Backbone as a ProteinNet text record, in pm:
[ID]
protein_1_A
[PRIMARY]
XXXXXXXXXXXXXXXXXXXXXXXXXXXXXXXXXXXXXXXXXXXXXXXXXXXXXXXXXXXXXXXXXXXXXXXXXXXXXXXXXXXXXXXXXXXXXXXXXXXXXXXXXXXXXXXXXXXXXXXXXXXXXXXXXXXXXXXXXXXXXXXXXXXXXXXXXXXXXXXXXXXXXXXXXXXXXXXXXXXXXXXXXXXXXXXXXXXXXXXXXXXXXXXXXXXXXXXXXXXXXXXXXXXXXXXXXXXXXXXXXXXXXXXXXXXXXXXX
[TERTIARY]
-6422.6	-6278.5	-6208	-6090.7	-6062.2	-5913	-5912.9	-5802.3	-5717.5	-5578.8	-5484.2	-5445.3	-5444.6	-5416.1	-5298.5	-5197.8	-5078.4	-5076	-5100.5	-5103.8	-5052.3	-5065.3	-5042.6	-5153.4	-5132.5	-5230.8	-5308.1	-5221.4	-5258.5	-5359.8	-5346.3	-5453.4	-5571.9	-5563.4	-5626.7	-5768.3	-5813.8	-5973.3	-6014.4	-5933.1	-6001.5	-6018	-5911.2	-5903	-6014	-6024.7	-6148.9	-6263.3	-6306.5	-6444.3	-6423.4	-6331.6	-6350.1	-6355.2	-6332.3	-6294.4	-6426.9	-6539.9	-6652.6	-6703	-6751.9	-6793.3	-6745.6	-6588.9	-6512.5	-6441.1	-6414.2	-6321.5	-6171.6	-6114.1	-5986.4	-5919.5	-5790.8	-5723.9	-5611.7	-5599.9	-5526.3	-5369.8	-5273.2	-5140.2	-5045.4	-4987.8	-4905.6	-4775.3	-4690	-4526	-4545	-4440.5	-4416.7	-4386.8	-4310.5	-4302.6	-4365.2	-4514.7	-4627.7	-4755	-4709.1	-4797.9	-4919.2	-4905	-5048.3	-5150.9	-5091.2	-5161.7	-5259.4	-5186	-5228.9	-5345.2	-5325.5	-5429	-5559.2	-5527	-5667.9	-5720.2	-5665.6	-5719	-5790.5	-5765.2	-5857.9	-5957.9	-5938.6	-6046.6	-6178.8	-6128.7	-6226.2	-6265.5	-6198.2	-6235.9	-6252	-6088.8	-6090	-5975	-5981.3	-5889	-5760.7	-5661.1	-5514.7	-5409.2	-5310.7	-5182.9	-5064.6	-4943.7	-4838	-4734.4	-4642.7	-4529	-4394	-4349.4	-4214.2	-4096	-3984.3	-3854.6	-3825.8	-3767.2	-3734.9	-3670.5	-3599.8	-3533.2	-3655.6	-3775.9	-3839.9	-3902.1	-3962	-3997.1	-4155.8	-4216.5	-4372.9	-4324.1	-4253.1	-4217.8	-4278.3	-4223.7	-4308.5	-4449.7	-4476.6	-4638.9	-4727.3	-4631.7	-4693.9	-4725.1	-4585.8	-4611.9	-4719.6	-4705.9	-4815.3	-4985.2	-4994.2	-5115.1	-5163.9	-5049.3	-5102.1	-5122.7	-5025.3	-5061.3	-5201.9	-5208.7	-5351.2	-5474.4	-5472	-5561.3	-5607.2	-5509.3	-5533.7	-5606.3	-5545.9	-5607.6	-5612.4	-5708.2	-5714.6	-5639.9	-5631.8	-5555.2	-5497.4	-5339	-5278.2	-5260.8	-5310.5	-5292.9	-5200.9	-5098.1	-5040.2	-5028.7	-5045	-5032.5	-4939.9	-4897.1	-4799.9	-4742	-4675.6	-4627.9	-4477.1	-4419.5	-4271.9	-4171.4	-4201	-4083.3	-4093.4	-3993.7	-4000.3	-4121.6	-4190.4	-4281.4	-4219	-4216.9	-4161	-4204.6	-4123.9	-4155.7	-4272.4	-4287.7	-4359.4	-4504.3	-4504.2	-4628.8	-4679.4	-4591.7	-4640.5	-4704.4	-4648.6	-4679.1	-4793.5	-4855.9	-4936.3	-5064.7	-5104.2	-5212.1	-5246.7	-5347.5	-5375.1	-5386.9	-5441	-5451.7	-5346.9	-5241.3	-5152.6	-5127.4	-5041.7	-5012.7	-4995.2	-5053.6	-5055.2	-5017	-4929.3	-4890.2	-4941.1	-4944.5	-4973.3	-4880.4	-4793.3	-4639.9	-4685.6	-4652.1	-4647.3	-4556.7	-4539.6	-4464.7	-4451.7	-4421.1	-4419.9	-4309.1	-4359.7	-4243.2	-4232.5	-4103	-3981	-3902.5	-3953.4	-3864.1	-3826.3	-3933.8	-3943.5	-3941.7	-3823.3	-3836.7	-3785.2	-3837.9	-3728.1	-3831.5	-3762.5	-3833.1	-3849.5	-3928.2	-3953.8	-3959.6	-4055.3	-4039.5	-4141.5	-4232.5	-4288.5	-4185.4	-4133.6	-4007.1	-3906.2	-3853.4	-3767.1	-3848	-3953.2	-4026.4	-3997.1	-4029.3	-4034.9	-3874.1	-3798.4	-3649.3	-3592.8	-3645.8	-3605	-3632.3	-3738.5	-3811.8	-3890.9	-3935.1	-4009.1	-4165.3	-4206.9	-4344.3	-4436.2	-4428.8	-4514.7	-4483.2	-4610	-4591.1	-4703.7	-4727.7	-4868.5	-4846.9	-4941.7	-4951.8	-4937.4	-4895	-4835.9	-4902.8	-4985.7	-5040.9	-4963.7	-4903.1	-4831.1	-4813.3	-4796.2	-4794.7	-4647.5	-4659	-4524.6	-4474.5	-4324.4	-4218.4	-4132.2	-4049.1	-3942.1	-3857.3	-3857.2	-3754.7	-3862	-3821.5	-3888.3	-3919.1	-4070	-4080.7	-4065.1	-4028.9	-4002	-4104.3	-4221.7	-4309.3	-4414.9	-4452.2	-4505.3	-4635	-4656.9	-4752	-4900.6	-4992.3	-5108.9	-5188.1	-5147.6	-5186	-5113.6	-5090.9	-5021.3	-5142	-5148.7	-5227.8	-5141.9	-5129.1	-5024.1	-5102.5	-5069.4	-5084.7	-4993.1	-4986	-4895.2	-4876.4	-4751	-4706.9	-4673.2	-4752.1	-4760.9	-4622.5	-4576.6	-4478.3	-4477.1	-4621.9	-4622.4	-4683.1	-4662.3	-4684.5	-4552.2	-4634.1	-4558	-4539.7	-4491.4	-4486.7	-4655.5	-4675.8	-4835.2	-4963.3	-4942.4	-5024.5	-5058.3	-4909.8	-4864.1	-4949.6	-4891.8	-4959.4	-5132.4	-5163.2	-5316.9	-5396.6	-5324.4	-5366.9	-5328.3	-5200.2	-5172.2	-5285.4	-5323.3	-5399.9	-5522.1	-5581.8	-5708.2	-5662.9	-5549	-5509.9	-5525.5	-5464.6	-5444.5	-5582.3	-5690.7	-5818.6	-5882.6	-5888.5	-5925	-5877.9	-5765.8	-5688.8	-5753	-5735.4	-5723.5	-5894.5	-5966.1	-6146.4	-6178.9	-6092	-6112.8	-6046.6	-5934.2	-5885.3	-5975.9	-6018.4	-6088.8	-6231.7	-6297.9	-6407.9	-6390.3	-6279.9	-6215.7	-6233.2	-6160.5	-6171.5	-6274.6	-6349.5	-6500.9	-6583.1	-6558.2	-6650.9	-6553	-6437.3	-6413.5	-6309	-6279	-6177.9	-6042.1	-5960.6	-5848.2	-5743.3	-5628.5	-5582.8	-5428.1	-5392.5	-5268.3	-5151.3	-5039.2	-4912.7	-4802.8	-4773.1	-4707.8	-4560.2	-4472.9	-4330.4	-4256.2	-4213	-4117.1	-3997.3	-3982.9	-3864.4	-3733.4	-3649	-3526	-3449.7	-3451	-3361.8	-3373.4	-3508.2	-3547.9	-3558.1	-3521.8	-3532.2	-3429.8	-3467.7	-3375.7	-3440.4	-3377.2	-3370.4	-3377.8	-3417.3	-3420	-3404	-3278.5	-3245.7	-3361.7	-3352.9	-3435	-3355.7	-3433.2	-3367.8	-3368.9	-3262.7	-3271.8	-3257.4	-3299.7	-3316.5	-3181.5	-3082.7	-2938.2	-2968	-3007.9	-3030.4	-3090.6	-3155.8	-3228.7	-3149.4	-3016.3	-2926.8	-2902.8	-2909.9	-2940.5	-2774.4	-2763.3	-2644.2	-2634.4	-2570.3	-2625.3	-2536.8	-2435.7	-2389.6	-2472.8	-2585	-2671.5	-2783.7	-2833.8	-2916.7	-3024.1	-3090.8	-3232.7	-3335.3	-3342	-3443.4	-3427.4	-3297.1	-3258.9	-3304.7	-3302.4	-3289.6	-3410.2	-3527.7	-3673.5	-3710.2	-3706.8	-3732.8	-3707.7	-3609.6	-3544	-3687.5	-3702.7	-3760.1	-3899.5	-3982.6	-4111	-4136.7	-4023.9	-4021.8	-4036.1	-3986.3	-3974.7	-4058.6	-4162.2	-4251.4	-4264.3	-4336.1	-4400.4	-4516.4	-4517.6	-4464.7	-4316.7	-4259.9	-4142.1	-4033	-3921.3	-3814.4	-3776.7	-3792.3	-3770.1	-3633.3	-3642.9	-3487.4	-3435.1	-3289.9	-3218.9	-3091.7	-3015.6	-2915.5	-2838.7	-2734	-2629.6	-2572.6	-2599.7	-2506.2	-2366.8	-2282	-2154	-2154.2	-2241.6	-2232.1	-2322.1	-2329.9	-2387	-2592.2	-2621	-2769.1	-2817.2	-2919.6	-2997.3	-3116.5	-3142.7	-3271.7	-3319	-3460.6	-3516.3	-3621	-3641.4	-3776.2	-3838.2	-3957.8	-4091.6	-4197.2	-4205.6	-4288.6	-4265.9	-4355.9	-4323	-4254.2	-4156.1	-4096	-4106.4	-4147.6	-4166.8	-4010.8	-4015	-3884.3	-3831	-3909.4	-3856.9	-3802.9	-3817.1	-3747.6	-3626.2	-3589.8	-3477	-3348.5	-3323.4	-3207.7	-3175.1	-3288.7	-3314.8	-3237.9	-3307.1	-3270.8	-3118	-3070.7	-2924.9	-2818.5	-2854.8	-2797.9	-2788.8	-2902.9	-2913.9	-2828.4	-2834.1	-2769.1	-2644.3	-2599.3	-2475.8	-2371.8	-2281.3	-2162.9	-2175.4	-2300.3	-2302.9	-2297.5
-4803.8	-4788.1	-4928.7	-4947.3	-5057.1	-5067.8	-5178.6	-5187	-5276.7	-5225.4	-5339.9	-5330.3	-5470.2	-5482.7	-5546.3	-5534.5	-5608.6	-5587.3	-5748.3	-5771.3	-5909	-5953.7	-6097.5	-6134	-6278.4	-6313	-6267.4	-6168	-6099.4	-5991	-5930.5	-5833.6	-5871.5	-5986.6	-6031.3	-6016	-6103.3	-6102.8	-5961.6	-5870.2	-5740.8	-5681.5	-5657.4	-5616.9	-5660.7	-5801	-5851.4	-5768.3	-5779.9	-5735.4	-5590.5	-5526.5	-5363.8	-5316.9	-5380.3	-5348.4	-5423.5	-5478.7	-5554.9	-5449.6	-5487.9	-5406.9	-5338.2	-5328.8	-5292.4	-5397.1	-5343.2	-5443.7	-5432	-5539.2	-5564.7	-5686.7	-5683.5	-5799.7	-5788.9	-5918.3	-5923.4	-5985.7	-5914.9	-5983.5	-6000.2	-6140.7	-6224.9	-6234.7	-6215.9	-6233.8	-6385.3	-6433.1	-6570.3	-6633.9	-6591.6	-6647.4	-6630.1	-6627.3	-6632	-6746.2	-6809.8	-6943.2	-6969.9	-6928.9	-6898.4	-6803.4	-6689.6	-6598.9	-6644.8	-6727.8	-6793.8	-6893.4	-6990.2	-7070	-7003.4	-6891.4	-6810.4	-6746.6	-6724.8	-6622.8	-6753.2	-6862.4	-7000.6	-7036.9	-7018.9	-7045.8	-6942	-6793.5	-6695.9	-6674	-6740.6	-6741.8	-6608.1	-6540.7	-6408.9	-6448.6	-6340.5	-6346.6	-6284.1	-6373.7	-6312.3	-6362.5	-6276.1	-6340.3	-6342.2	-6397.4	-6405.3	-6342.1	-6248.2	-6182.2	-6262.7	-6319.3	-6438.6	-6355.7	-6424.6	-6354	-6288.5	-6185.4	-6105.2	-6244.9	-6331	-6397	-6522.1	-6530.9	-6642.3	-6627.9	-6755.6	-6761.6	-6698.1	-6664	-6608.8	-6453.3	-6399	-6244.3	-6163.5	-6164.2	-6100.3	-6101.7	-6224.4	-6210.6	-6170.8	-6190.7	-6103.4	-5976.6	-5884.9	-5750.7	-5711.2	-5785.3	-5766.5	-5787.6	-5883	-5904.7	-5767.1	-5729.3	-5617.4	-5471.1	-5471	-5322.9	-5349.8	-5489.4	-5498.9	-5478.2	-5508.2	-5478.4	-5336.2	-5224.5	-5093.3	-5027.5	-5041.2	-5008.8	-4870.9	-4825.9	-4698.2	-4651.4	-4721.1	-4706.3	-4851.1	-4824.1	-4954.8	-4952	-5035.7	-5021.2	-5145.6	-5080.1	-5188.8	-5197.6	-5336.4	-5337.4	-5476.5	-5479.2	-5604.4	-5693.8	-5620.7	-5710.3	-5724.4	-5846.7	-5842.7	-5851.3	-5794.1	-5782.9	-5656.9	-5615.7	-5488.2	-5505.3	-5378.7	-5377.9	-5300	-5357	-5279.5	-5164.7	-5055	-4920.1	-4925.7	-5001.9	-4974.9	-5047.3	-5129.4	-5153.1	-5017.4	-4982.4	-4889.2	-4741.3	-4731.6	-4632.5	-4680.5	-4810.5	-4850.5	-4789.3	-4766.7	-4733	-4578.9	-4538.8	-4402.6	-4297	-4333.4	-4229.9	-4243	-4340.8	-4352.8	-4495.2	-4486.8	-4601.4	-4555	-4652.3	-4602.1	-4712.9	-4683.8	-4783.6	-4761.3	-4846.6	-4812.6	-4899.7	-4837.3	-4844.8	-4854.9	-4956.7	-4998.1	-4908.3	-4777.1	-4692.6	-4546.9	-4429.7	-4329.2	-4272.3	-4215.6	-4189	-4014.4	-3985.1	-4062.8	-4125.3	-4080.6	-4164.3	-4305.4	-4387.1	-4530.7	-4601.7	-4590.7	-4642.1	-4770.3	-4859.5	-4991.8	-5099.6	-5211.6	-5328.3	-5366.9	-5449	-5512	-5395.9	-5261.1	-5184.1	-5183.2	-5292.3	-5326.5	-5380.8	-5464.6	-5514.8	-5394.7	-5313	-5205.6	-5119.3	-5107.2	-4974.8	-5009.7	-5144.2	-5203.7	-5206.6	-5280.9	-5291.8	-5169.3	-5065.5	-4933.4	-4869.7	-4929.7	-4861.4	-4708.3	-4697.8	-4577.9	-4581.3	-4475.6	-4460.5	-4435.2	-4422.3	-4402	-4424.1	-4493.4	-4567.8	-4517.7	-4590.7	-4543	-4643.6	-4555.9	-4595.5	-4485	-4495.6	-4386.7	-4432.6	-4363.1	-4375.1	-4284	-4317	-4238.4	-4304.3	-4197.5	-4237.7	-4293.7	-4416.9	-4466.7	-4453.4	-4443.4	-4398.8	-4523.4	-4501.8	-4625.6	-4628.5	-4526.6	-4510.5	-4582.8	-4677.6	-4728.9	-4659.5	-4647.1	-4537.2	-4398.4	-4356.1	-4213.5	-4108.1	-4168.5	-4107.4	-3974.1	-3921.7	-3804.8	-3841.5	-3778	-3838	-3814.1	-3906	-3882.9	-3856.1	-3951.1	-3930.6	-4012.9	-3958.8	-4034.4	-4062.2	-4170.6	-4197.4	-4236.6	-4193.6	-4244	-4314.4	-4392.2	-4455.2	-4478.9	-4474.4	-4486.6	-4643.1	-4638.9	-4784	-4784.3	-4916.4	-4910.9	-4991.1	-4964.4	-5040.9	-5169.1	-5223.7	-5380.6	-5433.5	-5380.2	-5418.2	-5517.1	-5592.7	-5690.4	-5665.1	-5758.5	-5760.5	-5804.1	-5911	-5922.2	-5816.3	-5772.4	-5697.6	-5530.7	-5514.6	-5386.7	-5443.4	-5527.5	-5553.5	-5559.5	-5608.7	-5603.2	-5457.7	-5345	-5209.5	-5154.6	-5188.7	-5140.2	-5157.8	-5321.6	-5354.3	-5288.5	-5255.2	-5172	-5024.1	-4979.5	-4851.8	-4840.2	-4940.4	-4977	-4944.9	-5047	-5057.9	-4946.2	-4857.2	-4756.6	-4653.6	-4626.7	-4539.2	-4581.1	-4713.7	-4766.4	-4711.2	-4751.3	-4683.2	-4571.8	-4476.8	-4337.7	-4301.9	-4355.6	-4312.7	-4346.5	-4481.9	-4543.8	-4463.3	-4428.2	-4321.9	-4174.6	-4128.4	-3991.9	-4027.3	-4115.9	-4178.6	-4163.1	-4235.7	-4275	-4129	-4055.6	-3906.8	-3785.9	-3860.4	-3760.1	-3627.1	-3671.4	-3563.8	-3579.5	-3459.9	-3479.3	-3540.5	-3632.9	-3658.9	-3583	-3593	-3471.2	-3564.3	-3457.3	-3495.9	-3428.4	-3459.8	-3371	-3438.8	-3377.9	-3438.4	-3460.3	-3582.9	-3605.5	-3528.9	-3474.2	-3404.1	-3481.8	-3498.8	-3585.4	-3581.1	-3468.7	-3448	-3536.5	-3566.3	-3677.8	-3829.3	-3843.8	-3979.6	-4076.6	-4213.1	-4283.3	-4440.5	-4525	-4678.8	-4772.9	-4868.6	-4974.7	-5085.9	-5187.1	-5304.9	-5396.2	-5529.4	-5631.7	-5716.8	-5758.7	-5854.3	-5977.5	-6054.4	-6175.7	-6265.3	-6391.5	-6452.1	-6447.5	-6430.3	-6411.6	-6281.3	-6179.4	-6048.1	-6051.2	-6173.1	-6190.3	-6242.8	-6257.2	-6302.1	-6208.1	-6248.3	-6153.3	-6124.8	-5995.6	-5946.9	-5892.6	-6003.6	-5951.6	-5845.4	-5794.7	-5685.1	-5522.4	-5557.3	-5456.9	-5424.4	-5321.1	-5294.4	-5380.6	-5391.8	-5433.6	-5403.9	-5263.8	-5236.1	-5250.2	-5253.3	-5298.7	-5446.8	-5534.2	-5692.4	-5703.3	-5622.8	-5653.7	-5601.4	-5519.1	-5457	-5545.6	-5610.9	-5736.7	-5827.3	-5872.6	-5973.3	-5995.7	-5884.3	-5814	-5777.5	-5737.2	-5700.3	-5855.8	-5950.2	-6076.4	-6205.9	-6178.8	-6277.2	-6380.1	-6473.2	-6577.2	-6545.2	-6547	-6626.2	-6582.6	-6449.3	-6424.1	-6504.4	-6521.8	-6567.7	-6537.7	-6592.5	-6528.6	-6476.2	-6394.8	-6349.3	-6496.6	-6485.1	-6635.5	-6613.2	-6703.9	-6681.8	-6841.9	-6833.2	-6958.8	-6991.5	-7105.3	-7162.3	-7190.4	-7197.2	-7234.4	-7405.9	-7468.5	-7607.5	-7618.4	-7481.6	-7484	-7484.2	-7505.3	-7537.2	-7369.2	-7366.7	-7254	-7254.1	-7141.1	-7102.7	-7000.9	-7012.6	-6904.9	-6842.8	-6712.2	-6662.9	-6577.7	-6685.9	-6681.4	-6584.8	-6580.6	-6523.3	-6367.3	-6290.7	-6158.9	-6223	-6132.5	-6100.7	-5991.7	-6004.1	-5872.5	-5804.6	-5663.1	-5597.7	-5643.4	-5662.2	-5702.7	-5840.1	-5886.4	-6042.5	-6052	-5937.7	-5944.1	-5951.5	-5868.2	-5919	-6058.7	-6124.8	-6263.6	-6363.4	-6318.1	-6399.8	-6359.8	-6217.5	-6236.6	-6296.4	-6293	-6390.7	-6544	-6578.1	-6718.7	-6745.1	-6649.5	-6703.6	-6626.6	-6517.9	-6476	-6545.2	-6557.2	-6643.8	-6791.5	-6824.8	-6984.1	-7035
9461.1	9517	9519.7	9463.6	9471.4	9566	9636.7	9769.5	9721.1	9720.4	9718.7	9890.3	9935.8	10069.3	10107	10172	10200.3	10367.1	10396.9	10572.3	10565.4	10699.3	10735	10816.7	10883.8	10954.4	11070	11142.3	11245.7	11198.6	11104	11081.9	10956.5	10897.9	10788.2	10833.6	10932.6	10959.8	10967.5	11041.3	11045.3	10923	10868.5	10700.2	10620.3	10623.2	10541.6	10606.8	10704.8	10766.2	10748.3	10781.2	10750.2	10621.3	10531.9	10373.4	10265.7	10388.8	10312.4	10221.1	10086.8	10008.2	9902.5	9935.5	9826	9770.3	9640.4	9535.9	9607.2	9628.3	9697.5	9655.3	9655.5	9662.8	9763.3	9850.2	9938.3	9902.6	9931.7	9902.5	10035.4	10028	10138.5	10096.6	10221.1	10175.9	10179.6	10079.6	10051.5	10185.8	10295	10413.5	10535.4	10490.9	10592.8	10515	10574.1	10530	10568.7	10739.2	10834.5	10738.9	10683.2	10599	10511.4	10405.2	10296.2	10361.9	10488.4	10525.8	10563.6	10631.8	10684.4	10559.6	10451.2	10352.8	10274.6	10266.3	10201.6	10262.5	10425.8	10504.4	10502.3	10468.8	10458.6	10335.2	10245.1	10092.6	10021.5	10068.6	10006.3	9883.3	9757.2	9680.7	9725.5	9689.4	9716.6	9617.6	9632.4	9579.8	9634	9611.1	9725.2	9639.9	9725.9	9676.3	9705.1	9577.7	9627.9	9636.7	9641.1	9622.1	9482.1	9460.5	9338.3	9226.8	9296.1	9207.1	9152.6	9242.2	9181.2	9064.9	9008.7	8855.3	8860	8975.8	8952.4	9016.9	8991.3	9043.3	8946	8822.4	8700	8738.6	8730	8711.3	8838.4	8926.3	9036.6	9031.4	8995.5	8941.6	8856.6	8752.6	8652.9	8693.5	8793.5	8824.2	8926.2	9009.9	9101.4	8992.6	8919.9	8806.8	8747.8	8696.8	8622.1	8711.4	8856.4	8943.6	8950	8930.4	8909.4	9014.8	9151	9268.9	9291.3	9356.5	9400.1	9490.3	9625.6	9746.8	9767.3	9823.3	9860.1	10010.2	10081.5	10257.2	10301	10366.3	10406.6	10586.7	10630.9	10794.6	10818.3	10888.4	10953.3	10819.8	10751.4	10623.9	10643.8	10625.6	10672.4	10534.9	10413.4	10331.9	10262.6	10190.7	10135.7	9990.4	9993.5	9889.1	9747.5	9635	9533.1	9504.9	9456.3	9427.4	9310.7	9242.6	9126.2	9172.1	9280.4	9307.4	9408.1	9517.4	9558.1	9480.7	9374.5	9280.9	9216.9	9181.6	9111.6	9162	9296.4	9337	9288.3	9232.7	9171.8	9269.7	9389.1	9504.8	9612.3	9615.2	9687.9	9787.2	9832.6	9940.8	10081.1	10154.7	10327.1	10378.5	10482.6	10569.5	10712.5	10805	10938.9	11007.1	11050.8	11147.2	11294.8	11359.9	11490.4	11571.1	11569.1	11618.4	11574.7	11681.1	11651.3	11556.1	11434.5	11328.7	11337.9	11307.4	11274.3	11374.1	11515.7	11628.8	11649.7	11582.6	11599.6	11479.4	11373.3	11237.5	11281.4	11162.1	11137.7	11214.1	11272.6	11261.5	11433	11449.3	11609.2	11690.3	11632.8	11732.6	11857.2	11841.6	11969.1	12063.2	12062.6	12150.1	12191.4	12102	12095.8	12225.7	12184.6	12289	12429.1	12452.7	12586	12642.1	12544	12606.5	12618.9	12552.6	12563.1	12681.9	12754.4	12874.8	12811.8	12696	12649.5	12736.7	12780	12843	12744.9	12601.7	12495.5	12400.7	12302.5	12210	12088.9	11996	11895.4	11774.1	11706.8	11552.2	11464.3	11359.4	11273.3	11138.6	11065.5	10952	10856.5	10749.4	10679.6	10532.3	10423.7	10278.9	10260.2	10198.9	10144.9	10055.8	10064.2	9930.9	9929.8	9856.8	9802.1	9939.5	10017	10124.2	10246.8	10326	10428.9	10551.5	10586.6	10702.9	10680.7	10558.1	10561.5	10501.7	10458.1	10385	10462	10434.1	10490.2	10555.6	10676.2	10793.9	10751.2	10781.9	10777.3	10944.6	11010.4	11172	11254.9	11366	11479.5	11575	11639.4	11763.4	11836.6	11960.1	12075.8	12210.9	12268.3	12388.7	12474.5	12633.2	12730.6	12716.6	12775.5	12776.1	12930.2	12972.1	13133.5	13163.4	13310.8	13360.2	13386	13403.7	13379.3	13239.9	13138.7	13022.3	12970.6	12877.1	12812.8	12669.7	12578.1	12454.5	12413.3	12482.9	12477.3	12485.9	12623.9	12626.3	12553.4	12546.7	12445.1	12313.4	12244.4	12132.8	12113.5	12224.1	12208	12236.1	12278	12287.7	12161.8	12116.1	12011.7	11875.4	11875.2	11769.6	11760.9	11900.9	11918.8	11835.8	11866.7	11821.9	11667	11602.6	11473.6	11385.3	11478.5	11434	11398.9	11508.3	11520.2	11398.5	11421.1	11326.4	11176.1	11134.4	10997.1	10947.5	11046.9	11000.5	10992.7	11094.3	11074.7	10936.4	10901.8	10759.4	10633.3	10658.9	10552.1	10554.3	10643.5	10643.1	10587.9	10624.6	10553.9	10414.5	10360.2	10200.6	10147.2	10225.6	10157.4	10156.1	10286.8	10250.3	10158.5	10107.3	10005.2	10076	10190.9	10273.3	10240.3	10240.3	10207.8	10311.7	10297.6	10389.7	10448.5	10505.2	10572.7	10505.3	10473.1	10396	10470.7	10583.1	10714.3	10688.9	10649.4	10618	10768.4	10758.2	10892.8	10894	11045.4	11067.1	11089.2	11032.6	10996.9	11094.9	11168.3	11276.9	11399.5	11412.6	11520.1	11485.2	11367.2	11300.9	11392	11394.5	11465.8	11413	11347.8	11295.7	11377.2	11426.5	11491.2	11421.7	11419.7	11358.6	11402.7	11296.9	11320.8	11440.2	11536.3	11654.5	11604.9	11670.2	11646.3	11794.5	11775.1	11916.1	11990.4	11947.2	12018.7	12108.1	12049.4	12118.6	12255.3	12282.1	12428.4	12517.7	12495.2	12614.8	12716.9	12830.9	12932.5	12951.9	12985	13043.2	13201.2	13262.2	13427.5	13479.1	13403.4	13435.3	13438.7	13344.8	13344.1	13466.3	13474.8	13587.5	13598.8	13720.5	13697.9	13643.2	13593.7	13501	13385.7	13316	13199	13181.9	13261.5	13251.5	13254.1	13353.2	13370.1	13248.2	13171.4	13022.9	12900.2	12920	12817.1	12834.2	12958	12984.4	12937.7	12999.3	12942.7	12789.3	12730.3	12606.7	12503.1	12555.6	12486.8	12533	12602.7	12650.6	12556.2	12558.3	12457	12425.9	12285.7	12166.6	12130.8	12163	12096.9	12170	12111.5	12171.8	12299.4	12404.6	12526.8	12571.3	12673.1	12739.3	12801.3	12783.6	12844.9	12897.2	12949.6	13027.7	12991.5	12994.3	12963.4	13077.5	13121	13217.4	13184.1	13306.3	13266.1	13196.6	13221.4	13166.2	13029.3	12992.4	12859	12830.9	12971.7	12965.3	12950.7	12864.3	12851.5	12940.7	12991.2	13098	13037.4	12987.7	12929.3	13024.9	12998.1	13101.3	12973.8	12976.1	12879.9	12930.1	13056	13123.9	13194.4	13232.6	13283.4	13430.6	13458.1	13592.9	13637.3	13789.7	13824.4	13859.9	13865.1	13893.7	14033.5	14117	14242	14272	14162.5	14143.5	14082.4	13998.5	13908.3	14017.9	14094.1	14186.8	14250.9	14265	14286.2	14210.3	14053.5	13947.6	13931.9	13954.1	13947.1	14028.3	14169.7	14259.4	14227.7	14121.7	14114.5	14012.4	13903.6	13769	13751.5	13805.9	13785.3	13790.2	13709.8	13724.4	13758.7	13698.8	13711.4	13592.6
[MASK]
++++++++++++++++++++++++++++++++++++++++++++++++++++++++++++++++++++++++++++++++++++++++++++++++++++++++++++++++++++++++++++++++++++++++++++++++++++++++++++++++++++++++++++++++++++++++++++++++++++++++++++++++++++++++++++++++++++++++++++++++++++++++++++++++

């Protein structure tokens, strides 16, 4: 079995260890130099997907097609994968999405989950199509979101969730078992946009719970929630702040 694996540095080591013994090719986005550095340390074969306008783009497409993958696996990959690449895997392309589909399509779902105050999240394995996050579902694993979770603690538990799901699906493929193809119910679909650092600015007119959720959803290493004082000074909140302290922050910084 030949595996074409699209990932970044956050899942690379796991993917290397869990696919040992298979023929494989790793692919990294051009804007993830950390993944390249780690791949070199691990001595794994890799190629880089550059922008469509780059000189090496056609060579990238040719090399992927020539690899003749049986399956394509994608996890934590930051740019769009061309349709011709998705279709190059003879048995299909599978993405592991850090959210429950179709209710949580889009970008930065980990952060949005906390900012929106959801009490449930999970990882969805689904077949990839030309439309992002819309392919048939293979399996969904859900976990609770605890009230004191931050982006860091939730990411750790989602990582564990992803790893177990990936190993289960890889084992099913190895044993020749058929994988589900459950069409997504479009009436429940919602797409979340990619966040920018500017989205972290606190609106003190919002409720305590909304501010609490924003802060815990953007703890370091993400660009933290922040406020701007009247003199232009920026105050960042990079660590967890208990709900009981939000009112104190409001009295301290609102209208300052």
